[in-house]
All heavy atoms as TSV, in Angstrom:
chain	resi	resn	atom	element	x	y	z
A	1	MET	N	N	-47.913	-13.198	31.662
A	1	MET	CA	C	-46.657	-13.481	31.002
A	1	MET	C	C	-46.719	-14.854	30.358
A	1	MET	O	O	-46.318	-15.020	29.221
A	1	MET	CB	C	-45.546	-13.403	32.040
A	1	MET	CG	C	-44.195	-13.805	31.482
A	1	MET	SD	S	-43.256	-12.347	31.157
A	1	MET	CE	C	-41.770	-13.023	30.614
A	2	LYS	N	N	-47.171	-15.885	31.122
A	2	LYS	CA	C	-47.244	-17.226	30.578
A	2	LYS	C	C	-48.248	-17.286	29.413
A	2	LYS	O	O	-47.988	-17.962	28.405
A	2	LYS	CB	C	-47.656	-18.216	31.674
A	2	LYS	CG	C	-47.656	-19.628	31.234
A	2	LYS	CD	C	-48.012	-20.544	32.394
A	2	LYS	CE	C	-48.077	-21.994	31.944
A	2	LYS	NZ	N	-48.466	-22.870	33.059
A	3	GLN	N	N	-49.337	-16.557	29.537
A	3	GLN	CA	C	-50.321	-16.558	28.486
A	3	GLN	C	C	-49.771	-15.886	27.245
A	3	GLN	O	O	-50.084	-16.302	26.108
A	3	GLN	CB	C	-51.580	-15.853	28.952
A	3	GLN	CG	C	-52.305	-16.608	30.027
A	3	GLN	CD	C	-53.500	-15.834	30.590
A	3	GLN	OE1	O	-53.598	-14.646	30.310
A	3	GLN	NE2	N	-54.346	-16.521	31.325
A	4	ASP	N	N	-48.934	-14.857	27.410
A	4	ASP	CA	C	-48.323	-14.197	26.240
A	4	ASP	C	C	-47.369	-15.159	25.527
A	4	ASP	O	O	-47.290	-15.143	24.308
A	4	ASP	CB	C	-47.604	-12.952	26.684
A	4	ASP	CG	C	-48.532	-11.871	27.189
A	4	ASP	OD1	O	-49.727	-11.919	26.796
A	4	ASP	OD2	O	-48.077	-11.023	27.943
A	5	GLY	N	N	-46.616	-15.953	26.290
A	5	GLY	CA	C	-45.683	-16.899	25.684
A	5	GLY	C	C	-46.359	-17.999	24.949
A	5	GLY	O	O	-45.894	-18.468	23.909
A	6	LEU	N	N	-47.465	-18.478	25.491
A	6	LEU	CA	C	-48.186	-19.602	24.866
A	6	LEU	C	C	-49.144	-19.114	23.772
A	6	LEU	O	O	-49.758	-19.954	23.096
A	6	LEU	CB	C	-48.945	-20.370	25.924
A	6	LEU	CG	C	-48.071	-21.076	26.957
A	6	LEU	CD1	C	-48.939	-21.734	28.014
A	6	LEU	CD2	C	-47.187	-22.096	26.286
A	7	LEU	N	N	-49.312	-17.836	23.611
A	7	LEU	CA	C	-50.239	-17.298	22.651
A	7	LEU	C	C	-49.879	-17.730	21.233
A	7	LEU	O	O	-50.733	-18.040	20.411
A	7	LEU	CB	C	-50.271	-15.766	22.737
A	7	LEU	CG	C	-51.198	-15.038	21.801
A	7	LEU	CD1	C	-52.640	-15.361	22.180
A	7	LEU	CD2	C	-50.953	-13.534	21.889
A	8	TYR	N	N	-48.583	-17.804	20.927
A	8	TYR	CA	C	-48.127	-18.107	19.542
A	8	TYR	C	C	-48.141	-19.582	19.231
A	8	TYR	O	O	-47.953	-20.004	18.089
A	8	TYR	CB	C	-46.746	-17.535	19.303
A	8	TYR	CG	C	-46.757	-16.021	19.418
A	8	TYR	CD1	C	-46.233	-15.401	20.529
A	8	TYR	CD2	C	-47.317	-15.242	18.410
A	8	TYR	CE1	C	-46.248	-14.028	20.645
A	8	TYR	CE2	C	-47.341	-13.869	18.525
A	8	TYR	CZ	C	-46.816	-13.255	19.642
A	8	TYR	OH	O	-46.838	-11.917	19.752
A	9	PHE	N	N	-48.288	-20.447	20.244
A	9	PHE	CA	C	-48.305	-21.880	19.997
A	9	PHE	C	C	-49.612	-22.357	19.415
A	9	PHE	O	O	-49.742	-23.508	19.040
A	9	PHE	CB	C	-47.997	-22.642	21.288
A	9	PHE	CG	C	-46.526	-22.602	21.599
A	9	PHE	CD1	C	-46.076	-21.784	22.614
A	9	PHE	CD2	C	-45.620	-23.343	20.903
A	9	PHE	CE1	C	-44.730	-21.731	22.920
A	9	PHE	CE2	C	-44.284	-23.308	21.206
A	9	PHE	CZ	C	-43.832	-22.493	22.213
A	10	THR	N	N	-50.616	-21.502	19.358
A	10	THR	CA	C	-51.873	-21.919	18.755
A	10	THR	C	C	-51.800	-21.879	17.261
A	10	THR	O	O	-52.569	-22.521	16.576
A	10	THR	CB	C	-53.010	-20.983	19.236
A	10	THR	OG1	O	-52.702	-19.642	18.880
A	10	THR	CG2	C	-53.219	-21.100	20.730
A	11	ASP	N	N	-50.820	-21.139	16.749
A	11	ASP	CA	C	-50.636	-21.090	15.291
A	11	ASP	C	C	-49.770	-22.271	14.860
A	11	ASP	O	O	-48.568	-22.312	15.099
A	11	ASP	CB	C	-49.953	-19.761	14.921
A	11	ASP	CG	C	-49.960	-19.560	13.425
A	11	ASP	OD1	O	-50.551	-20.387	12.706
A	11	ASP	OD2	O	-49.369	-18.556	12.970
A	12	THR	N	N	-50.370	-23.250	14.254
A	12	THR	CA	C	-49.651	-24.473	13.905
A	12	THR	C	C	-48.597	-24.247	12.824
A	12	THR	O	O	-47.596	-24.954	12.772
A	12	THR	CB	C	-50.642	-25.580	13.422
A	12	THR	OG1	O	-51.392	-25.067	12.328
A	12	THR	CG2	C	-51.559	-25.991	14.549
A	13	TYR	N	N	-48.791	-23.239	12.028
A	13	TYR	CA	C	-47.798	-22.926	10.968
A	13	TYR	C	C	-46.475	-22.495	11.599
A	13	TYR	O	O	-45.425	-22.980	11.209
A	13	TYR	CB	C	-48.362	-21.828	10.055
A	13	TYR	CG	C	-47.383	-21.361	9.030
A	13	TYR	CD1	C	-47.062	-22.151	7.933
A	13	TYR	CD2	C	-46.755	-20.117	9.138
A	13	TYR	CE1	C	-46.162	-21.737	6.989
A	13	TYR	CE2	C	-45.854	-19.694	8.205
A	13	TYR	CZ	C	-45.547	-20.488	7.130
A	13	TYR	OH	O	-44.665	-20.090	6.181
A	14	LEU	N	N	-46.556	-21.592	12.580
A	14	LEU	CA	C	-45.304	-21.161	13.231
A	14	LEU	C	C	-44.677	-22.279	14.025
A	14	LEU	O	O	-43.432	-22.394	14.074
A	14	LEU	CB	C	-45.599	-19.975	14.173
A	14	LEU	CG	C	-45.976	-18.665	13.482
A	14	LEU	CD1	C	-46.300	-17.601	14.508
A	14	LEU	CD2	C	-44.822	-18.197	12.580
A	15	THR	N	N	-45.469	-23.120	14.660
A	15	THR	CA	C	-44.926	-24.250	15.382
A	15	THR	C	C	-44.229	-25.223	14.436
A	15	THR	O	O	-43.143	-25.733	14.741
A	15	THR	CB	C	-46.044	-24.988	16.126
A	15	THR	OG1	O	-46.739	-24.037	16.958
A	15	THR	CG2	C	-45.523	-26.093	16.999
A	16	ALA	N	N	-44.807	-25.482	13.286
A	16	ALA	CA	C	-44.204	-26.380	12.289
A	16	ALA	C	C	-42.899	-25.772	11.750
A	16	ALA	O	O	-41.918	-26.489	11.561
A	16	ALA	CB	C	-45.168	-26.678	11.161
A	17	VAL	N	N	-42.872	-24.490	11.529
A	17	VAL	CA	C	-41.667	-23.834	11.040
A	17	VAL	C	C	-40.583	-23.903	12.096
A	17	VAL	O	O	-39.399	-24.196	11.797
A	17	VAL	CB	C	-41.967	-22.374	10.627
A	17	VAL	CG1	C	-40.664	-21.606	10.391
A	17	VAL	CG2	C	-42.826	-22.347	9.409
A	18	GLY	N	N	-40.921	-23.675	13.357
A	18	GLY	CA	C	-39.952	-23.760	14.447
A	18	GLY	C	C	-39.415	-25.178	14.587
A	18	GLY	O	O	-38.221	-25.379	14.769
A	19	LEU	N	N	-40.281	-26.163	14.483
A	19	LEU	CA	C	-39.848	-27.555	14.540
A	19	LEU	C	C	-38.908	-27.881	13.383
A	19	LEU	O	O	-37.846	-28.539	13.595
A	19	LEU	CB	C	-41.057	-28.490	14.506
A	19	LEU	CG	C	-40.741	-29.991	14.532
A	19	LEU	CD1	C	-40.117	-30.382	15.844
A	19	LEU	CD2	C	-42.004	-30.773	14.280
A	20	LEU	N	N	-39.217	-27.410	12.204
A	20	LEU	CA	C	-38.358	-27.656	11.051
A	20	LEU	C	C	-37.007	-26.996	11.227
A	20	LEU	O	O	-35.961	-27.582	10.917
A	20	LEU	CB	C	-39.035	-27.134	9.770
A	20	LEU	CG	C	-38.258	-27.338	8.478
A	20	LEU	CD1	C	-38.132	-28.819	8.178
A	20	LEU	CD2	C	-38.932	-26.605	7.339
A	21	ILE	N	N	-37.000	-25.749	11.748
A	21	ILE	CA	C	-35.707	-25.058	11.958
A	21	ILE	C	C	-34.843	-25.805	12.952
A	21	ILE	O	O	-33.664	-26.027	12.719
A	21	ILE	CB	C	-35.986	-23.608	12.412
A	21	ILE	CG1	C	-36.523	-22.791	11.239
A	21	ILE	CG2	C	-34.718	-22.969	12.980
A	21	ILE	CD1	C	-37.039	-21.435	11.631
A	22	PHE	N	N	-35.420	-26.221	14.072
A	22	PHE	CA	C	-34.633	-26.916	15.075
A	22	PHE	C	C	-34.211	-28.319	14.605
A	22	PHE	O	O	-33.138	-28.789	14.941
A	22	PHE	CB	C	-35.403	-27.014	16.409
A	22	PHE	CG	C	-35.381	-25.713	17.153
A	22	PHE	CD1	C	-36.521	-24.968	17.277
A	22	PHE	CD2	C	-34.203	-25.223	17.695
A	22	PHE	CE1	C	-36.525	-23.758	17.968
A	22	PHE	CE2	C	-34.184	-24.034	18.371
A	22	PHE	CZ	C	-35.339	-23.288	18.502
A	23	PHE	N	N	-35.045	-28.982	13.814
A	23	PHE	CA	C	-34.657	-30.267	13.267
A	23	PHE	C	C	-33.484	-30.108	12.292
A	23	PHE	O	O	-32.529	-30.905	12.338
A	23	PHE	CB	C	-35.838	-30.942	12.560
A	23	PHE	CG	C	-35.510	-32.282	11.947
A	23	PHE	CD1	C	-35.296	-33.376	12.769
A	23	PHE	CD2	C	-35.386	-32.387	10.584
A	23	PHE	CE1	C	-34.970	-34.603	12.212
A	23	PHE	CE2	C	-35.040	-33.602	10.024
A	23	PHE	CZ	C	-34.851	-34.710	10.849
A	24	LEU	N	N	-33.535	-29.117	11.434
A	24	LEU	CA	C	-32.409	-28.888	10.505
A	24	LEU	C	C	-31.156	-28.499	11.253
A	24	LEU	O	O	-30.052	-28.904	10.867
A	24	LEU	CB	C	-32.798	-27.805	9.492
A	24	LEU	CG	C	-33.876	-28.218	8.493
A	24	LEU	CD1	C	-34.237	-27.026	7.608
A	24	LEU	CD2	C	-33.438	-29.388	7.670
A	25	PHE	N	N	-31.294	-27.733	12.346
A	25	PHE	CA	C	-30.141	-27.408	13.171
A	25	PHE	C	C	-29.550	-28.666	13.776
A	25	PHE	O	O	-28.331	-28.858	13.796
A	25	PHE	CB	C	-30.569	-26.403	14.262
A	25	PHE	CG	C	-29.442	-26.078	15.213
A	25	PHE	CD1	C	-28.410	-25.256	14.830
A	25	PHE	CD2	C	-29.427	-26.618	16.482
A	25	PHE	CE1	C	-27.384	-24.948	15.691
A	25	PHE	CE2	C	-28.405	-26.329	17.350
A	25	PHE	CZ	C	-27.397	-25.490	16.960
A	26	PHE	N	N	-30.404	-29.562	14.272
A	26	PHE	CA	C	-29.939	-30.825	14.874
A	26	PHE	C	C	-29.218	-31.649	13.825
A	26	PHE	O	O	-28.122	-32.197	14.091
A	26	PHE	CB	C	-31.130	-31.580	15.434
A	26	PHE	CG	C	-30.791	-32.956	15.938
A	26	PHE	CD1	C	-30.118	-33.128	17.123
A	26	PHE	CD2	C	-31.132	-34.069	15.185
A	26	PHE	CE1	C	-29.803	-34.375	17.580
A	26	PHE	CE2	C	-30.815	-35.341	15.659
A	26	PHE	CZ	C	-30.151	-35.502	16.837
A	27	VAL	N	N	-29.772	-31.770	12.630
A	27	VAL	CA	C	-29.121	-32.554	11.583
A	27	VAL	C	C	-27.791	-31.932	11.200
A	27	VAL	O	O	-26.767	-32.653	10.968
A	27	VAL	CB	C	-30.049	-32.687	10.350
A	27	VAL	CG1	C	-29.338	-33.253	9.163
A	27	VAL	CG2	C	-31.267	-33.525	10.695
A	28	GLY	N	N	-27.727	-30.616	11.154
A	28	GLY	CA	C	-26.467	-29.932	10.863
A	28	GLY	C	C	-25.412	-30.183	11.882
A	28	GLY	O	O	-24.238	-30.389	11.561
A	29	VAL	N	N	-25.789	-30.174	13.149
A	29	VAL	CA	C	-24.830	-30.440	14.215
A	29	VAL	C	C	-24.331	-31.872	14.143
A	29	VAL	O	O	-23.128	-32.131	14.321
A	29	VAL	CB	C	-25.434	-30.129	15.598
A	29	VAL	CG1	C	-24.602	-30.671	16.731
A	29	VAL	CG2	C	-25.627	-28.652	15.764
A	30	VAL	N	N	-25.211	-32.810	13.886
A	30	VAL	CA	C	-24.800	-34.229	13.770
A	30	VAL	C	C	-23.832	-34.403	12.605
A	30	VAL	O	O	-22.808	-35.089	12.722
A	30	VAL	CB	C	-26.039	-35.146	13.613
A	30	VAL	CG1	C	-25.636	-36.533	13.216
A	30	VAL	CG2	C	-26.833	-35.166	14.904
A	31	ILE	N	N	-24.114	-33.763	11.481
A	31	ILE	CA	C	-23.208	-33.851	10.307
A	31	ILE	C	C	-21.860	-33.202	10.635
A	31	ILE	O	O	-20.810	-33.728	10.312
A	31	ILE	CB	C	-23.878	-33.234	9.080
A	31	ILE	CG1	C	-25.030	-34.113	8.629
A	31	ILE	CG2	C	-22.883	-33.039	7.953
A	31	ILE	CD1	C	-25.891	-33.493	7.546
A	32	TRP	N	N	-21.915	-32.054	11.315
A	32	TRP	CA	C	-20.658	-31.332	11.661
A	32	TRP	C	C	-19.811	-32.158	12.603
A	32	TRP	O	O	-18.591	-32.187	12.489
A	32	TRP	CB	C	-21.008	-29.955	12.247
A	32	TRP	CG	C	-19.821	-29.147	12.506
A	32	TRP	CD1	C	-19.038	-28.490	11.617
A	32	TRP	CD2	C	-19.218	-28.904	13.797
A	32	TRP	NE1	N	-18.011	-27.851	12.277
A	32	TRP	CE2	C	-18.112	-28.099	13.606
A	32	TRP	CE3	C	-19.573	-29.318	15.075
A	32	TRP	CZ2	C	-17.322	-27.672	14.667
A	32	TRP	CZ3	C	-18.767	-28.896	16.132
A	32	TRP	CH2	C	-17.668	-28.077	15.913
A	33	VAL	N	N	-20.430	-32.795	13.584
A	33	VAL	CA	C	-19.664	-33.582	14.546
A	33	VAL	C	C	-19.052	-34.800	13.900
A	33	VAL	O	O	-17.920	-35.170	14.217
A	33	VAL	CB	C	-20.567	-33.990	15.735
A	33	VAL	CG1	C	-19.940	-35.055	16.571
A	33	VAL	CG2	C	-20.918	-32.772	16.556
A	34	ASN	N	N	-19.740	-35.417	12.957
A	34	ASN	CA	C	-19.258	-36.653	12.356
A	34	ASN	C	C	-18.485	-36.438	11.059
A	34	ASN	O	O	-18.266	-37.382	10.312
A	34	ASN	CB	C	-20.427	-37.592	12.080
A	34	ASN	CG	C	-21.010	-38.115	13.362
A	34	ASN	OD1	O	-20.278	-38.415	14.305
A	34	ASN	ND2	N	-22.316	-38.190	13.438
A	35	ARG	N	N	-18.060	-35.204	10.774
A	35	ARG	CA	C	-17.318	-34.983	9.542
A	35	ARG	C	C	-15.947	-35.613	9.633
A	35	ARG	O	O	-15.422	-35.880	10.724
A	35	ARG	CB	C	-17.223	-33.486	9.275
A	35	ARG	CG	C	-16.320	-32.742	10.230
A	35	ARG	CD	C	-16.375	-31.254	9.970
A	35	ARG	NE	N	-15.325	-30.579	10.660
A	35	ARG	CZ	C	-15.360	-30.263	11.935
A	35	ARG	NH1	N	-16.408	-30.548	12.640
A	35	ARG	NH2	N	-14.351	-29.628	12.523
A	36	LYS	N	N	-15.368	-35.884	8.503
A	36	LYS	CA	C	-14.108	-36.618	8.409
A	36	LYS	C	C	-12.945	-35.831	8.978
A	36	LYS	O	O	-12.050	-36.378	9.592
A	36	LYS	CB	C	-13.842	-36.998	6.951
A	36	LYS	CG	C	-12.790	-38.050	6.797
A	36	LYS	CD	C	-12.736	-38.517	5.379
A	36	LYS	CE	C	-11.848	-39.721	5.262
A	36	LYS	NZ	N	-11.901	-40.290	3.928
A	37	GLN	N	N	-12.934	-34.520	8.803
A	37	GLN	CA	C	-11.826	-33.678	9.292
A	37	GLN	C	C	-11.799	-33.620	10.819
A	37	GLN	O	O	-10.761	-33.321	11.402
A	37	GLN	CB	C	-11.891	-32.289	8.745
A	37	GLN	CG	C	-11.729	-32.185	7.262
A	37	GLN	CD	C	-13.039	-32.392	6.521
A	37	GLN	OE1	O	-14.117	-32.450	7.116
A	37	GLN	NE2	N	-12.985	-32.534	5.222
A	38	GLY	N	N	-12.938	-33.832	11.469
A	38	GLY	CA	C	-12.998	-33.739	12.918
A	38	GLY	C	C	-12.359	-34.911	13.630
A	38	GLY	O	O	-12.080	-34.812	14.829
A	39	LYS	N	N	-12.096	-36.003	12.921
A	39	LYS	CA	C	-11.564	-37.188	13.564
A	39	LYS	C	C	-10.173	-36.922	14.177
A	39	LYS	O	O	-9.904	-37.356	15.294
A	39	LYS	CB	C	-11.490	-38.332	12.564
A	39	LYS	CG	C	-11.191	-39.669	13.190
A	39	LYS	CD	C	-11.293	-40.778	12.160
A	39	LYS	CE	C	-12.714	-41.240	12.155
A	39	LYS	NZ	N	-12.951	-42.454	11.359
A	40	THR	N	N	-9.333	-36.194	13.464
A	40	THR	CA	C	-7.993	-35.900	14.023
A	40	THR	C	C	-8.092	-34.990	15.241
A	40	THR	O	O	-7.341	-35.128	16.199
A	40	THR	CB	C	-7.103	-35.254	12.971
A	40	THR	OG1	O	-7.728	-34.073	12.457
A	40	THR	CG2	C	-6.836	-36.209	11.829
A	41	TYR	N	N	-9.033	-34.054	15.199
A	41	TYR	CA	C	-9.242	-33.157	16.334
A	41	TYR	C	C	-9.695	-33.931	17.559
A	41	TYR	O	O	-9.178	-33.722	18.660
A	41	TYR	CB	C	-10.275	-32.098	15.954
A	41	TYR	CG	C	-10.631	-31.178	17.080
A	41	TYR	CD1	C	-9.759	-30.165	17.464
A	41	TYR	CD2	C	-11.819	-31.303	17.757
A	41	TYR	CE1	C	-10.087	-29.315	18.501
A	41	TYR	CE2	C	-12.163	-30.478	18.792
A	41	TYR	CZ	C	-11.293	-29.463	19.168
A	41	TYR	OH	O	-11.622	-28.636	20.188
A	42	TYR	N	N	-10.618	-34.875	17.387
A	42	TYR	CA	C	-11.109	-35.651	18.500
A	42	TYR	C	C	-10.032	-36.583	19.051
A	42	TYR	O	O	-9.956	-36.802	20.247
A	42	TYR	CB	C	-12.369	-36.438	18.117
A	42	TYR	CG	C	-13.512	-35.552	17.762
A	42	TYR	CD1	C	-14.249	-35.797	16.586
A	42	TYR	CD2	C	-13.872	-34.463	18.534
A	42	TYR	CE1	C	-15.316	-34.984	16.256
A	42	TYR	CE2	C	-14.929	-33.653	18.204
A	42	TYR	CZ	C	-15.630	-33.921	17.054
A	42	TYR	OH	O	-16.672	-33.104	16.720
A	43	LYS	N	N	-9.212	-37.121	18.166
A	43	LYS	CA	C	-8.092	-37.975	18.629
A	43	LYS	C	C	-7.135	-37.173	19.485
A	43	LYS	O	O	-6.632	-37.642	20.499
A	43	LYS	CB	C	-7.345	-38.562	17.431
A	43	LYS	CG	C	-8.085	-39.648	16.729
A	43	LYS	CD	C	-8.084	-40.920	17.543
A	43	LYS	CE	C	-8.722	-42.025	16.785
A	43	LYS	NZ	N	-8.903	-43.230	17.563
A	44	ARG	N	N	-6.849	-35.939	19.060
A	44	ARG	CA	C	-5.939	-35.104	19.835
A	44	ARG	C	C	-6.567	-34.720	21.154
A	44	ARG	O	O	-5.891	-34.707	22.197
A	44	ARG	CB	C	-5.627	-33.852	19.034
A	44	ARG	CG	C	-4.520	-33.015	19.651
A	44	ARG	CD	C	-4.156	-31.850	18.810
A	44	ARG	NE	N	-5.401	-31.119	18.476
A	44	ARG	CZ	C	-5.451	-29.976	17.854
A	44	ARG	NH1	N	-4.376	-29.410	17.454
A	44	ARG	NH2	N	-6.602	-29.397	17.605
A	45	MET	N	N	-7.856	-34.417	21.175
A	45	MET	CA	C	-8.541	-34.039	22.416
A	45	MET	C	C	-8.655	-35.184	23.385
A	45	MET	O	O	-8.583	-34.969	24.604
A	45	MET	CB	C	-9.957	-33.517	22.099
A	45	MET	CG	C	-9.975	-32.183	21.384
A	45	MET	SD	S	-9.316	-30.888	22.401
A	45	MET	CE	C	-7.965	-30.341	21.409
A	46	GLU	N	N	-8.792	-36.430	22.895
A	46	GLU	CA	C	-8.900	-37.544	23.828
A	46	GLU	C	C	-7.564	-37.886	24.448
A	46	GLU	O	O	-7.529	-38.532	25.491
A	46	GLU	CB	C	-9.484	-38.800	23.109
A	46	GLU	CG	C	-8.531	-39.476	22.187
A	46	GLU	CD	C	-9.127	-40.687	21.494
A	46	GLU	OE1	O	-10.359	-40.795	21.479
A	46	GLU	OE2	O	-8.354	-41.463	20.953
A	47	GLN	N	N	-6.474	-37.424	23.901
A	47	GLN	CA	C	-5.139	-37.667	24.462
A	47	GLN	C	C	-4.709	-36.605	25.465
A	47	GLN	O	O	-3.701	-36.790	26.147
A	47	GLN	CB	C	-4.114	-37.762	23.326
A	47	GLN	CG	C	-4.308	-38.928	22.400
A	47	GLN	CD	C	-4.151	-40.259	23.108
A	47	GLN	OE1	O	-3.334	-40.405	24.007
A	47	GLN	NE2	N	-4.993	-41.243	22.726
A	48	ILE	N	N	-5.436	-35.557	25.597
A	48	ILE	CA	C	-5.046	-34.453	26.497
A	48	ILE	C	C	-4.934	-34.911	27.951
A	48	ILE	O	O	-3.923	-34.633	28.593
A	48	ILE	CB	C	-5.995	-33.251	26.352
A	48	ILE	CG1	C	-5.686	-32.519	25.061
A	48	ILE	CG2	C	-5.858	-32.298	27.531
A	48	ILE	CD1	C	-6.605	-31.349	24.785
A	49	PRO	N	N	-5.905	-35.660	28.506
A	49	PRO	CA	C	-5.748	-36.083	29.917
A	49	PRO	C	C	-4.555	-37.026	30.078
A	49	PRO	O	O	-3.940	-37.059	31.147
A	49	PRO	CB	C	-7.043	-36.819	30.211
A	49	PRO	CG	C	-8.008	-36.334	29.217
A	49	PRO	CD	C	-7.221	-36.004	27.998
A	50	LEU	N	N	-4.240	-37.808	29.082
A	50	LEU	CA	C	-3.107	-38.735	29.185
A	50	LEU	C	C	-1.777	-38.011	29.090
A	50	LEU	O	O	-0.776	-38.487	29.611
A	50	LEU	CB	C	-3.223	-39.804	28.119
A	50	LEU	CG	C	-4.520	-40.633	28.144
A	50	LEU	CD1	C	-4.593	-41.547	26.951
A	50	LEU	CD2	C	-4.619	-41.391	29.441
A	51	ASN	N	N	-1.745	-36.906	28.402
A	51	ASN	CA	C	-0.521	-36.140	28.226
A	51	ASN	C	C	-0.391	-35.017	29.265
A	51	ASN	O	O	0.471	-34.176	29.106
A	51	ASN	CB	C	-0.464	-35.536	26.823
A	51	ASN	CG	C	-0.388	-36.614	25.763
A	51	ASN	OD1	O	0.064	-37.704	26.025
A	51	ASN	ND2	N	-0.896	-36.306	24.596
A	52	ASP	N	N	-1.208	-35.014	30.284
A	52	ASP	CA	C	-1.182	-33.945	31.275
A	52	ASP	C	C	0.124	-33.896	32.029
A	52	ASP	O	O	0.638	-32.845	32.360
A	52	ASP	CB	C	-2.344	-34.102	32.210
A	52	ASP	CG	C	-2.563	-32.852	33.057
A	52	ASP	OD1	O	-2.299	-31.751	32.540
A	52	ASP	OD2	O	-2.983	-33.015	34.219
A	53	GLU	N	N	0.727	-35.090	32.294
A	53	GLU	CA	C	2.001	-35.095	33.033
A	53	GLU	C	C	3.095	-34.455	32.202
A	53	GLU	O	O	3.946	-33.745	32.748
A	53	GLU	CB	C	2.378	-36.513	33.388
A	53	GLU	CG	C	1.430	-37.136	34.401
A	53	GLU	CD	C	1.807	-38.548	34.721
A	53	GLU	OE1	O	2.872	-39.003	34.284
A	53	GLU	OE2	O	0.999	-39.208	35.388
A	54	GLU	N	N	3.085	-34.693	30.923
A	54	GLU	CA	C	4.099	-34.081	30.057
A	54	GLU	C	C	3.950	-32.566	30.065
A	54	GLU	O	O	4.945	-31.860	30.077
A	54	GLU	CB	C	3.970	-34.611	28.624
A	54	GLU	CG	C	4.300	-36.085	28.523
A	54	GLU	CD	C	4.087	-36.606	27.127
A	54	GLU	OE1	O	3.880	-35.785	26.225
A	54	GLU	OE2	O	4.078	-37.834	26.955
A	55	LEU	N	N	2.733	-32.076	30.061
A	55	LEU	CA	C	2.520	-30.643	30.093
A	55	LEU	C	C	2.947	-30.049	31.431
A	55	LEU	O	O	3.463	-28.949	31.474
A	55	LEU	CB	C	1.057	-30.315	29.829
A	55	LEU	CG	C	0.538	-30.642	28.430
A	55	LEU	CD1	C	-0.954	-30.363	28.325
A	55	LEU	CD2	C	1.280	-29.804	27.398
A	56	ALA	N	N	2.748	-30.802	32.540
A	56	ALA	CA	C	3.150	-30.303	33.850
A	56	ALA	C	C	4.666	-30.160	33.910
A	56	ALA	O	O	5.183	-29.188	34.507
A	56	ALA	CB	C	2.658	-31.250	34.935
A	57	TYR	N	N	5.409	-31.095	33.322
A	57	TYR	CA	C	6.864	-30.984	33.287
A	57	TYR	C	C	7.320	-29.833	32.433
A	57	TYR	O	O	8.330	-29.173	32.732
A	57	TYR	CB	C	7.498	-32.296	32.807
A	57	TYR	CG	C	7.369	-33.406	33.807
A	57	TYR	CD1	C	6.736	-34.601	33.454
A	57	TYR	CD2	C	7.862	-33.279	35.077
A	57	TYR	CE1	C	6.629	-35.635	34.359
A	57	TYR	CE2	C	7.740	-34.296	35.995
A	57	TYR	CZ	C	7.141	-35.486	35.645
A	57	TYR	OH	O	7.014	-36.467	36.551
A	58	GLU	N	N	6.604	-29.552	31.366
A	58	GLU	CA	C	6.985	-28.469	30.496
A	58	GLU	C	C	6.792	-27.110	31.160
A	58	GLU	O	O	7.486	-26.153	30.869
A	58	GLU	CB	C	6.158	-28.506	29.189
A	58	GLU	CG	C	6.524	-29.694	28.310
A	58	GLU	CD	C	5.647	-29.787	27.096
A	58	GLU	OE1	O	4.792	-28.892	26.916
A	58	GLU	OE2	O	5.824	-30.734	26.312
A	59	ARG	N	N	5.845	-26.995	32.098
A	59	ARG	CA	C	5.564	-25.728	32.742
A	59	ARG	C	C	6.618	-25.397	33.778
A	59	ARG	O	O	6.832	-24.246	34.123
A	59	ARG	CB	C	4.206	-25.810	33.441
A	59	ARG	CG	C	3.047	-25.845	32.467
A	59	ARG	CD	C	1.753	-25.895	33.209
A	59	ARG	NE	N	0.704	-26.235	32.262
A	59	ARG	CZ	C	-0.411	-26.884	32.573
A	59	ARG	NH1	N	-0.640	-27.201	33.812
A	59	ARG	NH2	N	-1.303	-27.144	31.665
A	60	ILE	N	N	7.301	-26.421	34.321
A	60	ILE	CA	C	8.294	-26.167	35.404
A	60	ILE	C	C	9.536	-25.568	34.807
A	60	ILE	O	O	10.045	-25.727	33.847
A	60	ILE	CB	C	8.603	-27.467	36.164
A	60	ILE	CG1	C	7.347	-27.904	36.871
A	60	ILE	CG2	C	9.737	-27.260	37.138
A	60	ILE	CD1	C	7.472	-29.227	37.593
């Protein structure tokens, strides 16, 4: 089983393509996280623990 999994790592072309795909995915995630529209979402999410008491009163 281990030998079957490592069999494809000898092909440097496939390894380079896999590295490129994962690097582009990483860059995409970094860009998505740091986009300008996400700032309001993160501000709202960081206030959730502080507003927990208000939510507890609303549930009663």
